[in-house]
C-alpha positions, 0 to 999 in steps of 0.5 A: 761535741766534747767526748763525755769521758767515763769517770772509770777512764781518769785522765792521769792513767797510763796503759800499764800491764797488770800482771797480777790480773786476769792473765795471770789467772789464765797463765796460773796453775790453779790452787785447790779448792777449800775441801780438796780430795786428793785422789792418787789413783788419778794422779798417778793415771794423769802422771803416765798420760803426761809422758806422751805427747799429748795427754787428751783429757775430754769430759763435760762441764763439772766433772773435775778435769781443772781440778784434777790436772792442777792437783798433778801440776802443782807436784811436778818435777819439770816446768809446767805452763798453764794457759786457760783459753778464752774466745780470743784465743781463736785468733793465732796471733792472740794463741801463740802471745799467751802461749809465750806468756804462759811458757814464760812464767812457767821459768820454762824459757832461760834467758838468751833462749829465742823463745825469749826475744820472740814476739808476736804481732798481729798477724802470725806469718809462716816464717814466724810460725816457723821460728816458734817451733823451732825455739820450741825445739830448742828448749833445754829440758822437757815442758809441759803446756796445759791448754785449759778450755780448749773448746774455745780454739779456733780451726787456725789455733787447731792447725797451730796445735797440730804442728806442735804435735807433729814433731818430737818437740821436747813439749808435752801437751795437755789439752783439757776440754768439754769436747774431743778436739779436731786434731789430727791424731791418727799418726800419733794414736798409732804410735801410742803417743796419745793418752786420753783421760775421759768422764769415767777416769775423772768420776768420783768413786766410793773411797773418793766419795767418802772422803769428800763427805768427811770434809763436809762433816758427813759420815756415810755408810757404805751403802749410802755412798754407793748410793750417791755414786750411783745417783750421780754417776760420779759426776764431781759437781753432783757430788759436791752438791748432794753433799752440800744439801741438807737431807730435805728430801725435796731439796736432793730431788731438786739436785737429781733432777737438774744440778745445774739449776740446783748449783745456783739456787743451792749457793743463793738460797744458802746466802744472805741477800748481800752476799746473794746480789755480790755473786750474781754482781761479781760473776761478769768477770772472769776473775775478781779481786776485792777492789774490783768486786767493790766496784761491780757491787758498791757498798758490798764488803768485798773484803770479807765476802771473798775469802768467806765464800772461798773458805765455805764453798767449793765453788769459789777459789783463789789462784794466786800466791797471795790470795787476792784474786778469786775465781768461780767454778765456771758452771758456777759463773754461767749460771749465776750470769744467767741468773743476774740477766733473768733477774735484773738485766739493768743489773747485769749491764750496770756491772759491765760498765763498772767492769769496763771502767776498772779494767780500763784503769788498771790496763787491761783494754781488752777486757774493758773494750768487751765489758763496755760492749757487753753493756750495750752503753755504745758511747761508754764503748766508743770512749773506752775504745779511743782512750785505751783499746784501739792500740791493740789494732797493731797487736795480737789482740787486733782480731779480739778487737774486731770481734768486738767492734763488729757487734755495735750497731752502727746502723741503727746509732747516731754518729759521734767522732768515737762511734765513727773511729771505731767503725774506721778501725773495724774498716781497717782490719777487713781492708776497707780503705775507702770506708776507713777514709770516709769515716775518718772525714766524717769524723773530722767534721764533727770533732769541733774542738780537737784540745777537748777531745784530745784521743779521738784527735790523735786517734783520727790522724793515726787512722787516716795514716795507716789507710793511707799507707795501705793504699800507697798514698805516701803524701797523705801518709806523710801529712797524716803522720805529721798531723797525729804527732801535732795532735800528740804533742799538744794534748792538754792532758794524758790519757791511757793510750797517749804513749802508744799513740805518740809511738805510732804517729811519729813511726807514720811520720817517718816513714811518710816523711822518707818516702816523700823526701827528694834524696838529697844530692851528696857525696860521701857518707853524710847522713840523713837526719835522725828520726825525730821520734821518741823512745819507745814507751816502757810501761806498756805490756810485752804485746803492745810493746812489741807491736808498736816496735814493730811499726817503728821497724817498718819506718826504719826499713823505709829509711834504709831505702832512702839511704840508698837512694840517696846514695849512701850505699853503705849507710843504707845496708848498714841501716837495713841489714840491722832491720833485717837482723832484728826482724829474723831475730824476733820472727818478723822477716815475712812482714810487711815492715821488713820489706824495704829493708830487704829491697835496699839490700837488694838494690845495693846488690844490683848497684854492686854487681852481686846481682845473683845476691840481689835477686835472691833479696828481691824474691825474698821481699816480694814474700814479705807481704805478711801483716799489712799492705804496703803498696809503695814497698811492693812498688819498690821491689817490682820497680828494682827487679824491671831494672835487673830483668832488663839489665839481662836482656829480658824485656817481657819480664821487665815490662811485667814488673814495671807495669805491677809497680805502677799498679801497686801505687794506683792512682797515686804518684810515684814517691819521690824517693823512687822518682829516679828508680822509675826513670831508670827501670823506664829507660833499661826497659827501652833499651831492650824492648826492641823486637821484644814485643813489649811496649813500655808506657810512661816514659816522658812522665817518668823522666819529668819526675826524676831528678833533671841530672838522671832525666839527662843520663837517661835521654842520653843512654837511649841516644847512645843506643841508637848511634847518635853518639854526639848527641849523647856526649852533648847530653851529658856534657857537664854532669861529671864536673858537677859541683859536690852537692849537684850530682849524686855519685851514681848519676855522675859514674852513669854520665861518665860511663856514658861519656866513655862508652861514646868516645870509645864507639866514635874513636874521637879521643881516648876514653882512658881518662874518662874511665879512670875519673869513672873509678875515682867516683865508683871506688867510695861504694864500690859501684861495680853494677853500672860498669856491667850495664850501663857502658857500652860493649866498646867500652869494656876493654878500656876498662879492663886495661885500665884496672888491670895494674889497679889496686883495690877492692873495686879494681878486684871486682871489675876484674873478676866481673868484666869476663861476663857483662849483661850475664845470661840468667833467665827472666825474673819470676812474674809471681813471687814465691811465698816465704814458705816456697822459697824455704821448701825451694832451698831444701830440694837441692839436699834431695832430703824426701818429701817427709824429711822436708815435712819434718824440717819445716813442721809441716804435713807431707801432704802440705809440701806436696801442695807447695811443691805443686805450687812452686813447680808452677811459678817456677815454669817447671815440672821436675825437682831437677829443674826446679833447682835449676831454675832457682839457681838461674834466678839466684835463689839458690846458691 
């Protein structure tokens, strides 16, 4: 079945952010209404209020909160960032992305400032949140952030705003809300840092009412003004409605009885039928321009009607500099929408369908999806999602997508390819990966001609790849990534999401290819093939570009790990460091996409003998789990921990880490890039398990799956440990002199150290020449670690004698380390510390109080106490001093 592409989403459109659209409305200081009354006393009150940390402007709809604060903001000296919240801002990722947009649009963020580089992915990690707050603290001058319609804020956003208020940041918050928010204001109130402006302060008094009446061409005496103020209670909307009403007693009575009802009836009754329908149809969107209005109400003279309404009606106003975009007063818009549904339900759905098409064409894909859902045209929902909106699954709009798709009645609809992909995407967000694979499989059976349905064919493979990554099936990830890349490359005509799809497809392909690559047995700095992915698309908005870059960063992270696995430690370290540095700058170091790079750096540390640094990096990698599941990266981290623990003689910890690694992968085989590491972990555990009550499993399978040379070295190490020196020598015979490309440097070095250890133990012949050979092999990549873990105790004097008069970095490192081979550090953690717990652990040696730690990390004291309780449990300690000691033993503290 070929997808019926809506005419509103043409084939030749590419996703492009429309900076002048509704997002601009939400991040612009609203313009003054046509009949605006200056209120100096209220502005003075607000000017004083915004000097506090929080100005809380709380009143019901229609009291003029936005108009009053906007009037103050337009004359403010310091930068004012304005954000009108929407329902999607219940999600912290969407909220922070919008806050950053508002700050940048207000010119509050200078070039080079940290807030200029931070980008928000689909999930806000604790590390990213802390970086955001630290960056706000570095703003060069005070900034006022106005949060309008704050009643849309969800619990997590309330917590984020609490963080903004808890510390002395150069940021003043002005919160406009219909109901008092559930913020923790007790301490701020006690310090006099909260100013509250309510309905009584906003109410129109006699002078305000007289001035507004004059603007309406009415002259009221003092008695009439007092009566009007008394009748309305000073409610701004009520005053305006009474002034705009005629002197007809019946109409005035209706206004008094139900101002909200009167607002619609008065507006609609005073316009001609064409304008009436125009108002109703155009009320379905939060902001409207002439082009959009012409689509919502075809045939209406939109270019004439919008300016006329703004000029004659106090409830319609422009908000942008050139006056091309208009907004209806929220109360009016709400009433118009209800009236439209009541009078013409099909007309309402048609308007939403038209809005979906217009926003899809203009790059506002989230709004397009929301309007498609409101239209209840489920085929349109599927088409809009597949063609333009699915890209938000990897950005801060993920939860908004999930909420919209959650309203689709999938169970009662006939399955189509687009709707099945909608269902699969909803399953991905909720972590139901078996359902994802099932929906993708069903969609594949219905997809009869991928050439006719290019967008569904690419998205299908992308969802397959995403699910594969999340369950640890790297072979399926590689296959699905390749299929997505091929599908994107053979698309017969472009569609809006194509560039983002192509970028994600290449990233999935690169990551899958890296995981499934058998590391090349080469020596030196020979580099792996470059990624075949394209440059990132440049005509998408900042949020989507950031989301693409995060996925690409994950592929680069795995690529760095492959470099290390292939023995190119220096190249792998450079690549991994670049990934971690970029992740740190952008606030992503706690995300799963950085985990493989952190593990790669930990692996390099182990091979170079920096065990303490390696333990710290692996602990950091354990905590990098925000945003998505990545079992392959988690398994890598745990395998490295198993090797590290075993090398220090901790059999129980090594066994736990090895078992956890295998559980992460489930039924899926160990990725080829990890096969050799898995074999070494199993062998290292076997060498320390005697008498430890730990039983290793999977040894035969591990040795069969790895490189044959690695398997020979692993078997020889066990033979040597069992005292069978002759068999050990025979086991590694020929490996040291194998041709370049047949054996990698690490395996060659391990073979030499087994050979030297066997010779030193048996005394058959001197081992000095073998050690000299081993030093030459280890020199290029400074492979200190194997000398400390593979070499038997009998070989250490020989190594010490050979390096005694030798120059060079490797010799210096070995001389410094030979007196402490094996080490005595305690076992690694069985349960990883979170990113926040590691940060708090790092603060403990400073002897800072809990309050000081709370202020440093932008959390409450109670939160610090809760983290300390969990931290002590995971470390197995009961006091702060013991926590510091244990942290140093683990290499988590200097």
